[in-house]
C-alpha positions in Angstrom: -63.0 22.9 -13.9 -61.7 24.2 -17.2 -59.4 22.1 -19.0 -56.1 23.9 -19.9 -53.3 23.4 -22.3 -49.3 23.3 -21.3 -47.7 24.6 -24.2 -43.8 24.4 -24.0 -42.1 27.1 -25.8 -38.4 25.8 -26.5 -37.0 28.7 -28.2 -33.7 27.2 -27.8 -32.1 25.4 -30.6 -32.0 22.0 -28.9 -34.9 20.1 -30.5 -35.5 16.4 -30.9 -35.1 16.5 -34.7 -31.7 17.9 -34.5 -28.3 16.1 -34.1 -27.6 13.7 -31.3 -26.0 15.8 -28.7 -28.6 18.5 -29.0 -31.4 15.8 -28.9 -30.1 14.6 -25.7 -29.7 18.1 -24.2 -33.3 19.0 -25.0 -34.5 15.6 -23.8 -32.7 15.9 -20.5 -33.6 19.4 -19.7 -37.2 19.1 -20.5 -37.5 15.7 -19.0 -36.1 17.3 -15.7 -38.9 20.0 -16.1 -41.7 17.6 -16.9 -40.7 15.0 -14.4 -40.8 17.7 -11.5 -44.3 18.8 -12.7 -45.5 15.2 -12.8 -44.4 14.9 -9.3 -46.4 18.0 -8.5 -49.4 16.3 -9.8 -49.4 17.7 -13.5 -49.8 14.6 -15.7 -49.7 15.0 -19.3 -52.8 13.6 -21.1 -54.7 13.9 -17.8 -54.5 17.5 -16.6 -52.1 19.1 -18.7 -50.6 19.0 -22.3 -47.4 19.9 -23.6 -46.5 21.6 -27.0 -43.1 22.9 -27.9 -41.7 25.7 -30.0 -38.1 26.3 -30.9 -35.8 28.5 -32.8 -33.3 26.2 -34.3 -30.4 28.2 -32.9 -31.7 31.7 -34.4 -32.6 33.9 -31.6 -34.0 36.4 -34.2 -37.2 34.0 -34.3 -38.0 34.5 -30.7 -40.3 37.6 -31.3 -42.4 36.0 -33.9 -42.6 32.7 -31.7 -43.6 34.9 -28.9 -46.2 36.5 -30.7 -47.6 33.3 -32.1 -47.9 32.0 -28.4 -49.6 35.0 -27.1 -52.3 34.6 -29.8 -53.1 31.2 -28.5 -54.4 32.5 -25.3 -52.5 30.5 -23.0 -52.5 30.3 -19.2 -48.6 30.5 -18.8 -45.5 30.5 -20.7 -42.0 29.1 -19.4 -38.9 30.4 -21.2 -35.3 29.3 -20.9 -33.0 32.0 -22.0 -32.5 35.8 -21.6 -33.5 36.4 -25.3 -36.5 34.3 -25.1 -37.6 36.0 -21.9 -37.2 39.5 -23.3 -39.3 38.5 -26.5 -42.0 37.2 -24.2 -41.6 40.4 -22.0 -42.4 42.3 -25.0 -45.1 40.3 -26.3 -47.3 40.1 -23.3 -47.9 41.9 -20.0 -50.9 39.6 -19.0 -50.1 35.9 -19.4 -47.8 34.6 -16.5 -44.3 34.1 -17.6 -41.7 31.8 -15.8 -38.2 32.5 -16.7 -35.1 30.2 -16.5 -31.8 30.1 -17.9 -31.5 33.8 -17.4 -28.0 35.1 -16.3 -29.2 38.8 -15.1 -32.9 39.4 -15.2 -32.5 42.7 -13.6 -29.7 43.9 -15.7 -31.6 42.6 -18.7 -34.6 44.8 -17.7 -36.8 41.6 -17.4 -37.8 42.1 -13.7 -37.5 45.2 -11.4 -35.6 43.4 -8.7 -35.1 39.8 -7.5 -36.9 40.0 -4.2 -39.9 42.1 -5.9 -40.2 41.2 -9.5 -42.6 44.1 -9.7 -46.4 44.3 -10.6 -45.7 42.5 -13.9 -46.4 39.0 -15.0 -42.7 37.7 -14.9 -40.8 35.5 -12.3 -38.8 32.5 -12.1 -35.1 31.3 -11.6 -31.9 32.8 -12.6 -28.8 30.8 -13.4 -26.6 33.7 -12.2 -23.7 32.8 -14.4 -22.0 36.0 -13.6 -21.0 34.6 -10.5 -19.3 31.6 -12.1 -17.9 32.6 -15.4 -14.6 33.7 -13.9 -14.2 30.3 -12.4 -14.1 28.7 -15.9 -10.8 30.6 -16.7 -9.3 30.0 -13.3 -9.8 26.2 -13.6 -8.7 26.0 -17.0 -5.5 28.0 -16.3 -5.0 25.8 -13.1 -5.1 22.6 -14.9 -3.1 23.9 -18.1 -0.7 26.5 -16.7 0.9 27.1 -20.1 -2.2 28.6 -21.5 -1.9 32.4 -22.6 -4.4 32.9 -24.9 -8.3 31.8 -24.4 -10.8 31.9 -27.2 -14.4 32.5 -25.7 -17.2 31.2 -28.0 -20.6 33.1 -27.5 -23.6 34.8 -29.4 -22.7 38.5 -29.4 -26.5 39.2 -30.0 -27.0 38.0 -26.5 -26.4 40.9 -24.2 -26.2 38.6 -21.1 -23.0 37.4 -22.5 -21.2 40.7 -22.5 -21.2 40.9 -18.7 -19.5 37.3 -18.7 -16.9 38.3 -21.2 -16.2 41.4 -18.8 -15.8 39.0 -15.9 -13.4 36.7 -17.8 -11.4 39.8 -18.9 -10.9 40.9 -15.3 -9.8 37.4 -14.3 -7.5 37.2 -17.4 -5.7 40.4 -16.5 -4.5 39.1 -13.2 -3.7 35.5 -14.7 -1.5 36.7 -17.7 -4.0 35.5 -20.2 -5.5 37.2 -23.3 -9.2 36.8 -24.0 -10.5 36.8 -27.6 -14.2 36.9 -27.9 -15.4 34.9 -30.9 -18.9 34.8 -32.5 -20.4 31.2 -32.1 -21.3 31.3 -35.5 -17.9 32.0 -36.9 -16.8 28.4 -37.5 -14.2 29.5 -40.0 -12.3 31.6 -37.5 -12.4 28.6 -35.1 -11.5 26.2 -37.7 -8.2 28.5 -38.4 -6.9 28.1 -34.9 -3.7 25.9 -34.7 -3.0 23.5 -32.0 -0.8 25.0 -29.2 -0.2 24.3 -25.5 -0.8 28.0 -25.1 -4.4 28.2 -26.4 -7.6 27.2 -24.7 -11.3 27.4 -25.6 -14.2 28.5 -23.3 -17.7 27.8 -24.5 -20.6 30.0 -22.9 -23.9 28.4 -23.0 -26.6 30.0 -25.1 -29.1 29.3 -27.7 -26.4 29.4 -30.6 -23.7 27.2 -28.7 -26.1 24.8 -27.7 -27.6 24.4 -31.1 -24.2 24.0 -32.6 -22.8 21.8 -29.8 -21.8 18.9 -32.1 -19.8 20.9 -34.5 -18.2 22.9 -31.5 -17.2 19.6 -30.0 -16.0 18.3 -33.3 -13.8 21.3 -34.1 -12.3 21.5 -30.3 -11.3 17.8 -30.7 -9.9 18.2 -34.3 -7.7 21.2 -33.2 -7.1 19.6 -29.8 -8.3 22.6 -28.0 -8.7 22.1 -24.1 -12.0 23.6 -23.6 -14.1 24.5 -20.6 -18.0 24.5 -20.7 -20.7 25.8 -18.4 -22.9 22.6 -18.5 -22.1 18.9 -18.3 -24.1 18.3 -21.6 -20.9 19.2 -23.5 -18.9 16.8 -21.5 -21.2 14.1 -22.0 -20.6 14.8 -25.6 -16.9 14.5 -25.4 -15.8 17.7 -23.9 -12.9 18.1 -21.5 -14.5 19.8 -18.4 -17.4 21.9 -17.2 -18.1 24.1 -14.3 -21.6 25.4 -13.3 -25.1 25.0 -11.8 -26.9 21.6 -12.2 -29.2 22.6 -15.1 -31.6 19.7 -14.4 -32.3 21.0 -11.0 -32.5 24.5 -12.4 -35.3 23.5 -14.9 -36.9 21.4 -12.0 -37.1 24.5 -9.8 -38.6 26.5 -12.7 -41.4 23.8 -12.7 -42.2 24.5 -9.0 -43.0 28.1 -10.0 -45.2 26.9 -12.8 -47.1 24.7 -10.3 -47.5 27.8 -7.7 -48.7 30.1 -10.5 -51.2 27.3 -11.8 -52.5 27.0 -8.3 -53.2 30.8 -8.0 -50.0 32.4 -6.9 -49.3 35.7 -8.6 -45.9 36.2 -10.5 -45.3 39.6 -8.8 -45.4 37.9 -5.4 -42.9 35.2 -6.1 -39.1 36.4 -5.7 -36.9 35.3 -8.4 -34.5 32.5 -7.2 -30.7 32.3 -7.5 -28.6 29.3 -7.2 -27.2 28.6 -3.9 -23.7 27.5 -2.6 -25.2 24.3 -1.0 -25.8 21.1 -3.0 -29.5 22.0 -3.1 -31.5 23.3 -4.9 -28.7 24.0 -7.6 -25.2 23.6 -6.3 -21.9 24.2 -8.1 -19.5 21.5 -9.3 -16.7 20.6 -11.8 -17.2 17.7 -14.2 -14.4 16.4 -16.1 -13.9 13.4 -18.3 -10.7 11.3 -17.7 -8.9 10.8 -20.9 -9.4 7.3 -22.3 -11.4 6.0 -19.2 -14.7 7.4 -20.3 -15.2 8.1 -16.6 -16.1 11.3 -14.9 -14.7 13.1 -12.0 -17.2 15.3 -10.0 -16.0 17.9 -7.6 -18.6 19.5 -5.3 -18.8 23.2 -4.3 -17.4 22.2 -0.7 -14.0 23.1 -2.0 -14.5 25.2 -4.9 -17.1 28.1 -4.4 -17.8 31.2 -6.7 -15.7 33.9 -5.1 -18.4 36.6 -5.9 -21.4 34.4 -5.3 -23.7 36.7 -3.3 -24.9 35.7 0.3 -28.1 37.5 -0.7 -29.5 38.8 -4.1 -27.7 41.5 -5.5 -29.2 44.5 -7.4 -27.6 43.6 -10.8 -29.0 40.2 -11.0 -32.0 39.7 -11.0 -42.6 30.8 -18.5 -45.9 30.7 -19.6 -48.4 28.1 -18.6 -52.0 27.3 -19.6 -53.8 23.9 -18.5 -55.5 21.3 -22.1 -58.9 19.5 -22.1 -61.8 21.0 -20.1 -60.2 21.9 -16.9 -56.5 21.5 -17.6 -53.7 24.3 -17.6 -52.0 25.6 -20.8 -48.1 26.3 -20.4 -45.4 27.6 -23.0 -41.9 27.1 -22.2 -38.9 28.7 -23.9 -35.6 26.8 -23.3 -32.1 27.8 -24.2 
């Protein structure tokens, strides 16, 4: 059997040689992905080999990285963000691509539909954050009723975030809150905010915010801004509260797609998977840090469910692997 290489394209800016919080984030996400592959029989150094690519928090690097990976003649590429997925979509129509960390694969034009990705080479898992973004504001307002202005930190070049901003504006209009979208690279504007009981901060997870997580957490603490995140990784770094899917399980589910494709399944025949309301495979929950105690409070989705989460795939929502050594598959993965 021909040996393949598993090239992991991590076009997210969370890489091991970056600062501590980002290092933990990348290690955690990739560890979940690699552990699931190992449980499925793909052992690094035995029948698969991992390589890693990153963009250091600069999404404009994705096209160049995608072209480089395609030139390596891999068997599969796994990506972990909307922008990375779009870059791979434009770079190849032949190498299988398994997506993850994508909010709206259909709206972003990455797949034709969730149930039937189309005759192309792309499938995977969606985090469907459009269904949960509004809850970030609801929970922040519920815990801190004096808030009337919420700054939303995001990457404006990521088109997936525009839908999330729209969802927040809809909820804000009902809650009497003003939303102020702020470029995640504009730390000067964030630094200029003055501590106030009426101001809160929401950080949307994307390549740029993850890459600058330590700086964001530091500014939020210095300015005493109550902050809501979409992943527990920020809470582990000192943030106040998060609400969203279990990203470890999300990356593990992506590994199962990799396994199926390496064993012969066609990407076009594998529906794109959404998170579910049940604790498995993704689940939703709230993670908060108790001030001073360092302990966490976790509330499952049994009492707090995304109001607009679909019972079936909706029309608006909707990586690359290669086995190493003679006979092993080769994979490329693009993270957030």
